[in-house]
C-alpha positions as CSV (number, residue, x, y, z in Angstrom):
1,M,12.0,-12.9,14.7
2,N,11.5,-9.1,14.3
3,K,7.8,-8.6,13.7
4,R,8.1,-4.8,13.7
5,V,6.7,-3.2,10.4
6,Y,8.0,0.2,9.2
7,N,6.5,2.0,6.3
8,K,8.5,3.6,3.5
9,A,7.3,6.3,1.2
10,F,4.7,4.3,-0.6
11,G,3.3,2.6,2.6
12,K,3.2,6.0,4.4
13,I,1.0,7.3,1.6
14,F,-1.4,4.4,1.8
15,R,-1.4,4.6,5.5
16,T,-2.2,8.3,5.5
17,L,-5.0,7.9,3.0
18,G,-6.5,5.2,5.1
19,F,-6.5,7.5,8.1
20,L,-8.0,10.3,6.0
21,L,-10.8,8.1,4.7
22,I,-11.6,6.8,8.3
23,L,-11.5,10.3,9.6
24,A,-14.1,11.5,7.1
25,A,-16.4,8.4,7.5
26,S,-16.1,8.5,11.4
27,G,-16.8,12.2,11.5
28,Y,-19.9,11.6,9.5
29,F,-21.1,8.6,11.6
30,A,-20.2,10.3,15.0
31,T,-22.0,13.5,14.0
32,N,-25.1,11.7,13.0
33,L,-25.2,9.4,16.0
34,I,-24.6,12.4,18.5
35,L,-27.3,14.5,16.9
36,T,-29.7,11.6,16.6
37,Y,-29.1,10.7,20.4
38,Q,-28.4,14.1,21.7
39,T,-30.9,13.7,24.5
40,L,-28.6,11.2,26.2
41,P,-26.9,12.9,29.2
42,F,-23.4,11.7,28.6
43,I,-22.9,13.5,25.2
44,N,-24.1,16.8,26.1
45,N,-20.6,18.5,25.7
46,L,-20.4,16.8,22.1
47,V,-23.6,18.2,20.7
48,S,-22.3,21.7,19.9
49,F,-19.3,20.2,18.0
50,A,-21.5,17.8,16.2
51,T,-23.8,20.7,15.2
52,I,-20.9,22.7,13.7
53,A,-19.5,19.6,11.8
54,D,-23.1,18.8,10.5
55,G,-23.2,22.3,9.1
56,Y,-20.1,21.7,7.1
57,M,-21.2,18.4,6.0
58,D,-24.5,19.7,4.6
59,G,-22.6,21.5,2.0
60,V,-21.0,18.2,0.8
61,P,-23.9,15.7,0.2
62,M,-21.5,13.1,-1.3
63,V,-20.2,12.5,2.3
64,A,-23.4,10.6,3.2
65,E,-23.0,8.5,-0.1
66,Y,-19.5,7.6,0.4
67,A,-19.0,7.2,4.2
68,G,-19.5,3.5,4.3
69,L,-17.2,2.9,1.4
70,A,-14.7,5.4,2.8
71,L,-14.6,3.6,6.2
72,V,-14.1,0.1,4.4
73,V,-11.4,1.2,2.1
74,G,-9.6,3.3,4.8
75,F,-9.3,0.2,7.0
76,I,-8.2,-1.9,4.0
77,F,-5.5,0.7,3.2
78,I,-4.2,0.6,6.8
79,L,-4.4,-3.2,7.0
80,W,-2.2,-3.6,3.9
81,A,0.2,-0.9,5.0
82,I,0.9,-2.0,8.6
83,R,0.3,-5.8,8.5
84,R,2.9,-8.2,7.2
85,G,1.2,-11.6,7.3
86,L,-0.9,-12.5,4.3
87,I,-3.6,-14.5,6.2
88,L,-5.1,-11.7,8.2
89,R,-4.8,-9.3,5.2
90,V,-6.9,-11.5,2.9
91,L,-9.4,-12.6,5.6
92,L,-10.1,-9.0,7.0
93,T,-10.3,-7.7,3.5
94,A,-12.8,-10.3,2.5
95,V,-14.9,-9.7,5.6
96,L,-14.9,-5.9,5.3
97,V,-15.9,-6.2,1.5
98,V,-18.6,-8.7,2.0
99,G,-20.0,-6.7,4.9
100,F,-20.0,-3.5,2.9
101,I,-21.8,-5.1,-0.1
102,E,-24.4,-6.7,2.2
103,S,-25.0,-3.4,4.0
104,S,-25.1,-1.4,0.6
105,I,-27.9,-3.8,-0.7
106,N,-29.9,-3.6,2.4
107,G,-29.3,0.0,3.4
108,T,-28.4,-0.9,7.0
109,S,-25.5,-2.4,8.8
110,P,-24.8,-3.8,12.3
111,L,-21.6,-1.8,12.4
112,V,-23.4,1.6,12.0
113,P,-26.9,2.1,13.6
114,I,-28.0,4.5,11.0
115,A,-29.2,4.4,7.4
116,L,-26.3,3.9,4.9
117,G,-26.1,5.4,1.6
118,A,-24.1,4.1,-1.3
119,P,-22.8,5.7,-4.4
120,S,-25.1,5.6,-7.4
121,W,-22.4,4.0,-9.6
122,L,-22.4,1.0,-7.4
123,A,-25.9,0.0,-8.3
124,G,-24.9,-2.0,-11.3
125,V,-22.2,-3.8,-9.3
126,L,-24.6,-4.5,-6.5
127,A,-27.4,-5.9,-8.9
128,V,-24.8,-8.4,-10.3
129,V,-23.7,-9.7,-6.8
130,E,-27.0,-9.5,-5.0
131,P,-28.1,-13.1,-5.9
132,Y,-24.8,-14.5,-4.5
133,V,-25.1,-12.5,-1.4
134,D,-28.7,-13.8,-1.0
135,Q,-27.6,-17.3,-1.3
136,L,-24.8,-16.7,1.3
137,T,-27.1,-15.0,3.9
138,A,-29.8,-17.6,3.3
139,I,-27.5,-20.4,4.5
140,S,-28.0,-19.3,8.1
141,P,-29.4,-16.2,10.0
142,Y,-26.1,-16.1,11.7
143,I,-24.1,-15.3,8.6
144,V,-24.6,-11.4,8.6
145,P,-24.2,-11.1,12.5
146,G,-21.2,-13.3,12.3
147,I,-19.6,-11.1,9.7
148,A,-20.5,-8.1,11.8
149,V,-18.9,-9.5,14.9
150,G,-15.9,-10.8,13.0
151,A,-14.9,-7.5,11.5
152,P,-14.2,-5.5,14.7
153,F,-12.6,-8.6,16.3
154,L,-10.2,-9.0,13.4
155,L,-9.6,-5.2,13.5
156,W,-8.6,-5.6,17.2
157,V,-6.2,-8.4,16.2
158,L,-4.6,-6.1,13.5
159,F,-4.2,-3.2,15.9
160,A,-3.3,-5.2,19.0
161,Y,-0.3,-6.9,17.5
162,K,1.0,-4.0,15.5
163,K,4.7,-3.3,16.4
164,P,5.9,-0.6,17.1
165,G,2.8,0.7,18.8
166,R,1.3,4.1,18.0
167,F,-1.2,6.2,19.9
168,S,-3.4,6.5,16.7
169,L,-3.6,2.6,16.5
170,L,-4.3,2.5,20.3
171,L,-7.3,4.5,19.6
172,L,-8.4,2.4,16.7
173,R,-7.9,-0.6,18.9
174,L,-10.2,0.9,21.6
175,G,-12.8,1.7,18.9
176,S,-12.6,-1.9,17.6
177,I,-13.2,-3.1,21.1
178,T,-16.3,-1.0,21.7
179,L,-17.5,-1.7,18.2
180,F,-17.3,-5.5,18.9
181,L,-19.3,-5.1,22.2
182,A,-21.9,-2.9,20.4
183,V,-22.4,-5.4,17.6
184,A,-22.4,-8.3,20.0
185,M,-25.1,-6.6,22.1
186,L,-27.2,-5.9,19.0
187,A,-26.8,-9.6,17.7
188,V,-27.9,-10.9,21.1
189,Q,-31.0,-8.6,21.1
190,T,-31.9,-9.6,17.5
191,L,-31.2,-13.3,17.5
192,F,-31.6,-14.5,21.2
193,V,-33.5,-12.2,23.5
194,T,-35.7,-9.9,21.4
195,S,-37.3,-8.6,24.6
196,L,-34.0,-6.5,25.3
197,A,-35.3,-4.1,22.6
198,D,-37.7,-2.9,25.3
199,V,-35.0,-2.4,28.0
200,E,-34.1,1.3,28.0
201,I,-30.7,0.8,29.7
202,Y,-29.7,-1.9,27.2
203,G,-30.3,0.5,24.3
204,T,-28.6,3.4,26.0
205,I,-25.4,1.3,26.6
206,N,-25.5,-0.1,23.0
207,T,-25.8,3.4,21.7
208,A,-23.1,4.8,23.9
209,L,-20.7,2.1,22.7
210,Y,-21.4,3.0,19.0
211,I,-20.7,6.7,19.8
212,L,-17.6,5.9,21.6
213,T,-16.5,3.7,18.7
214,Y,-16.6,6.4,16.0
215,V,-15.3,9.2,18.3
216,S,-12.3,6.9,18.9
217,F,-11.8,6.2,15.3
218,L,-12.2,10.0,14.6
219,V,-9.6,11.0,17.2
220,G,-7.2,8.1,16.3
221,S,-7.3,9.1,12.5
222,V,-6.5,12.6,13.4
223,F,-3.4,11.4,15.2
224,G,-2.7,8.9,12.4
225,V,-2.7,11.7,9.7
226,L,-0.6,14.0,11.9
227,G,2.0,11.1,12.1
228,F,2.4,10.9,8.5
229,S,6.1,11.2,8.6
230,R,6.7,8.5,11.0
231,K,7.7,5.0,9.9
């Protein structure tokens, strides 16, 4: 059976919009992470670029509000553009949407270790669904970490089995792997071994994985946008 998926005009538009949204969101997250943890030795060379990017983003305050939404919508666009099977489409969409709603309510997310904003127009929607989200998360303390770990794992499945392969998707796959490891480390620290919060090297590795994640997403999205004309 031929499992290769080629995009026609409509699919190319959705795919490219997805890459653009991930590019904007990852640029914001990577910039904030690099500037927040700029004392770490392995990111010295990135600080100057992050400073320049931060200067541009200061003039567009809506980026902070829409970054989380842009990341989720971007991945959903790419998911439905490059995936043929319905099961992964529906499952990953649900995981991303539920994770975004939960993080928007609480202002934090295991997927991004910085404060998350949300568009003001979402307040009404969040107020309606918040009781249901609370009921879901009250079932077990493992619900939110499970969703957070499941999202990058399913993204890896999406990108790992995409045929034909693309360099842009290879970088997104790399980012999904490092994000999975970062979220898993955070879950272990939060749920099982809280003393790890005091281990400096553990926190450094965790931060490095988050930074590598969003740098990979950023660069991969650039190549994805440049490859607009490819099937």
